[in-house]
N, C-alpha and C positions, 0 to 999 in steps of 0.2 A: 504494500500500500504506500503510495507516494505521500509526501508531506503536503499539508494544506497550505495554500498560498494565502498568508495572512498579512501581506504587505498592504499598507495604506494606499488609497487612490493616488496615482501619480508617482508612486515610488516602486520601482521594479523589484520583483522578488529575486532572491538569490538563485532559485531554481524554479522556472516557470512550470506550473503543473497542468496536466491535461484535464480540462473541464469535461463533465459528463456529456455535454452536448457535442463534444468533439469525437466521441467514440461510440460504437454501436452498443445496443443493449446487450447485456451479458448476464449469465447466471452466476450468482455468488456461491462460493464453495462452502459446504457444510463440513465442519471438522471440530476437533478438540484441541487444536494447537493454540496459537496466540489469540486468535479471535474465533470464538464459537458463534456461528451465525445461523440465523434462520434462512432457509432457501428462498431467494428473492429474485425478481427481475429488476436489474438496475435500470432506472429510467432517468430522463433528464430532470434536474432540479435547479432552481434558481440559486445563485451564489449566496452565501451567508453575508449579510451586511450589518447586522446588529444582534446583540445578545441581551437576554434577560436572565438573571440568576435569581431563582426563587429559593429562599432559605426559611423553612418553617422552624420556629424555635419555641421551646418551653423550658424556662428556668435554665438558661445557658449563659448566665451573666459572665462567668469566668472564661468563656471560650470565644465570645463574639469579637472582641477587639483584635485578637490574634488572627481569627478567621478573616476579618475584613482586611487586615494588612496583607496577608498572604494572597487572598483572592484578588485584591486590587493590583498587586505586583504581577500576577499572572495575566490578568486582563489587559494591563498596559502593554505587555509584550505581544498580545494578540492583535492589538491595534485596530480594534473595531469599536464602534459606539456601543456602550453597555449601560445597564442599570442593575443594581443589586437590590432586590426586594426582600426585606425581612418581614415575616408574618409572625407576630407574637401571639401565640395561642393561649392567651390568658395567663402569662407568667406571674408568679407571686413574689419573685425576687426583684433585683434591680435590672432585669433584662431590658425593659422598655426605656428606662432612663438612659441606659447605655446606647440603645439604638437611636434615641433622640440626639445624643451627643455625636454619634457617628454621622447622622443625617445632617446635622448642623455644620459639620466640618467637610462633608463630601456631598455635593449636590447630586451625585449619581446614586446615592443611597436613598431608596424609598422604603416606606414601612407602613404596615397596617397592624392594628392591635384588636384582637377579638375581645368581646366583653367578658368571656370566661373561657375555660379550656373546653373547646368543642371537639378536639381531636385533629390528627394530622391531615385527614382527608379534607376536612372543611378548610384548614389552613392552606393546603395546596390549591384547592379550588379558588380561594380568594386570590392567591398569587397568580394563578393562571389567568383570571379575569383582568388583573391589573397589568399583566405583562404585555409589552409592545414589541419586543425584539423578534427577529426572524426565527431565532432559535431560543428555546427556553430550557435552561439547565436547572435541575433541582438537586440539592444536596443538603445533608443534615448539618445542624449548627454545633455539633459536638467535636469537631476537628478530627473525626475518624475518617472522613472523606478528604482526599488529598487534592487541593486546588491545582496542583501541577499536572494532574491528569486531564484538565479541561481541553487542551489542544487535541488530545487523542480522540475525545468525543466528537469534536468538530470535524476531525479528519474522517471519521466513519460516517457522519451525517453527510458530508460532502461526497462520499462514495456511493450514495444512493439510498441511504436508510432514512426512515421517518422517525424512528425511535431507537436510541442506543441505551441499553440498560447495563449498569455496572455489575460486575461479578466479583464479590469479595472472596477471591480464591483462597487466600490465607487470612483467616480472621484472628483478631486479638481480643476475643471476648470470652467470658466464662462458659463452661459447658452448659449451664442452665439456660444460656441464650443461644448457643450455636446448635445444640442437638435438636431442639424444637424447630429451629429454622430449617435444618437439613430435611427433617421429616416433612415439613410443610412444603418445601420447594419440590421435593420428589413427587408428592401427591398432586400439587397444582400443575406441574409439568405434564404428568400422565393424563389428568382429567381434562385440562384445557387444550392439550395438543400443541402448546407453545414450548419448544425445547430450550428453555433457559435454565441456568443453574441457580440463579439467585433472584427471586422475585421481591425479596425484602429489602434489597439494597436501595437506599434513597438517592443514590447518585445516578441520575438519568439525564439524557438530553432528548428534547423533542423539537420537531418543527412546529411552528406556531399553529398551523392548521390542525395539528393533532390535539394540542391542549385545549383549543377552542371547541373541539368536538366531544371532549370527555366530560362526563357529569359525575363528579365524585361526591360521595356522602358516606356516612357510617365509617367503615374500615376499608373501603374499596381502593385506597391509595396503593395497596400492595399489588393490585391487579391491573394497574394501568397498561402494562404490555399486553395482557390478555384482552382488555377492552379495546385497545388500539388495533390489535391483530384481528379482532372480530369485525372491525370497520374496514379492513383491507389494507391497513398501513404495514410498512415493511419494518421488521424488528431485527435488531442486531444486539449482540452482547459483547462486552469489553471487560477483560480482567483488569481490576484496579487495585492499587495499593490501599491497604486498610491499616489504620493506626489504632493503638490502644487509647481508650479514653483517659485524658489527663485531669479533667475537672468535672465535677458533678457525677451523677449516677444515671444509669440506663433507665428508660421509662418502659422497657419491654421485658417480658419474661414468659413463663409457661402459660399464663392466662391468654396470651394472644394466639396460642396454638388452637384453642377451642374456638375463639372468635374467628380465626382465619378459616377454619374448616366450614363454619356456618356461612361465612361470607362467600366461600367457594361455591356452595350450593346456589347462592344468589347470583353470582357471576355466571355460573354455568347456565342458569335459566335465562339470564339477560342476554347472553351472547348467542345461545342456540335457539331460544324460543321466545325472545322478546316480541317478535313480530308475528308469531304463530302460537300463542298460548294454548289454543285448542289441541295442538298436536301432543302436548305433554299432559294436559288435563283431560281432554276429551277421550283419548284412547283408553286409559284405565276405567273411565266412566262407562264407555261402551262395553268393555270386557266384563265389568262387574254386573251391569244390567243384563247382558246376554247370559251370564252364568246364573243369575237369579231366575230369569225366565225359564231356562232349561231345567233348573231344579223344580220349579213349579210345575212344568209340564210332566216331569218324571213322576211327581206325586199324583197328578191327575190320572196319568196312565195306570200307575200302580193301583189307584183307587178303583178304576173300572175293571182291572184284571183280577185283582185279589180281594177287593172289597176292604182293604186296610183303611182305617181312619186317617184323616189328614190333619185335623185341627189340633191334635195333641202331640204331634211329632216335632222334634227340634229342627228337622230339615225344613219345615215350613217357615220357621222363624229366620233361619239362615237365608232362605230364598228371598223373603221380604227385605231383610237387611241388605242383601247384595243389590237389590233393585234400588233401594233408597240411597245407598252409598254411590251407586253408579249415576243416579240422577243428580246428586250433589256435585260430583266431579264434572259431569257434563255441563251443569249450570255454571260452575266456576270457569270452565273453559269459555263459555259464551260471554260471561262478564269480562274475562280477560281480553277477548277479541274486541268487545265494546270499548274498553279502556284504551286499548292499542289504537283503535280507530280515532278516538277523540283525545289523543295524548296531549297533555297540557303544553303550552308553548314554552320555549327556553326562557323567556322573560320572567316567568314566575320563579324559576330556579334562581335567576340572578337577583330578583327581589329578596328572596330568602337569604342569600349570601350577604347582601347589603345590610340587612337588619342586624347582623351580628358584629358589624364593625363599630368600634368605639372611636378610634383615631386613625388618621392617615398622615403621611409625611412625603412630600416631594413626588407624588404620583403624577405621571404625565397625562393621565386621563382621570382626574378626580371626579368628573361628573358621572363616571360609571360606577365607582365604588366609593361613596362618600358617607361616612358614619356620622352619627349625632353625638354631641358631647353630653 
């Protein structure tokens, strides 16, 4: 993979690179070497002209100043217009005060503060709505993600991907955090059909069109590659350096394993049956009703042949129960089809996000996400 041309306009690059528009479409290789990639068709993409870095934070007061310093140093070498958007997810320490200090000293720092801790998915959704760059990069605020990896993400995006997900190949976390994550990643990869090694890694890069199409809520931030893949976007994976946490404590543990599996059921339904709920709810309904009717017919035939009573037999209760359950599943399928047909507009979701914002700083589009004091 050739290096990304990150020279500023009017300044020639040391090594001119081949744009995607200058070469024929090709198949990306699937492997387990330096880059583990989903099989894709490389298509022409517009060059990257600006960046938005979205960093959701919760009680990371001791990490943000160093993160801002290192991230700014890397972004200056990239030589592209950029913004760093901190989303304070209801921190209870001095995180917001520090963010205000950083924003006052650097006009390229923007920030949003939620009224309370709503979770990482809501924080990322806010950051996505506020982002204006051609590429949106997400990373955690605990300094475990290395800002020096950023040019590598841009290089993979420029090679034809829409989403590049980080892979913490060597993790510096306790077993209570790494083992549940490994189990979760294996199950999600098998169920979703997206062959990534690390869905939990918060270090990801997206083209702007991807983040504007995602709707995150609950705990769905772990499944952004799955949601993007379901919409036809091209997904890649990049092994990244992972550092041990130096300040603060992890907000995750075994509890997220159970939550993750429950959310996996939701994501599987949304990605495979969101536009055809009758296919997942109507089929078991029809099967249950058919089985109930067959049991009822068997009882009637047996009554005429042998004269055996029907009203006192448990099989009659089972037949009635199967018909009722089947009718309920079928009805739920019809309701799902009705809701799909009359799906609420995206503006309502944006209104819900806006209601959780308390403060904003230096946003380029404050009219879109403006909180009340």
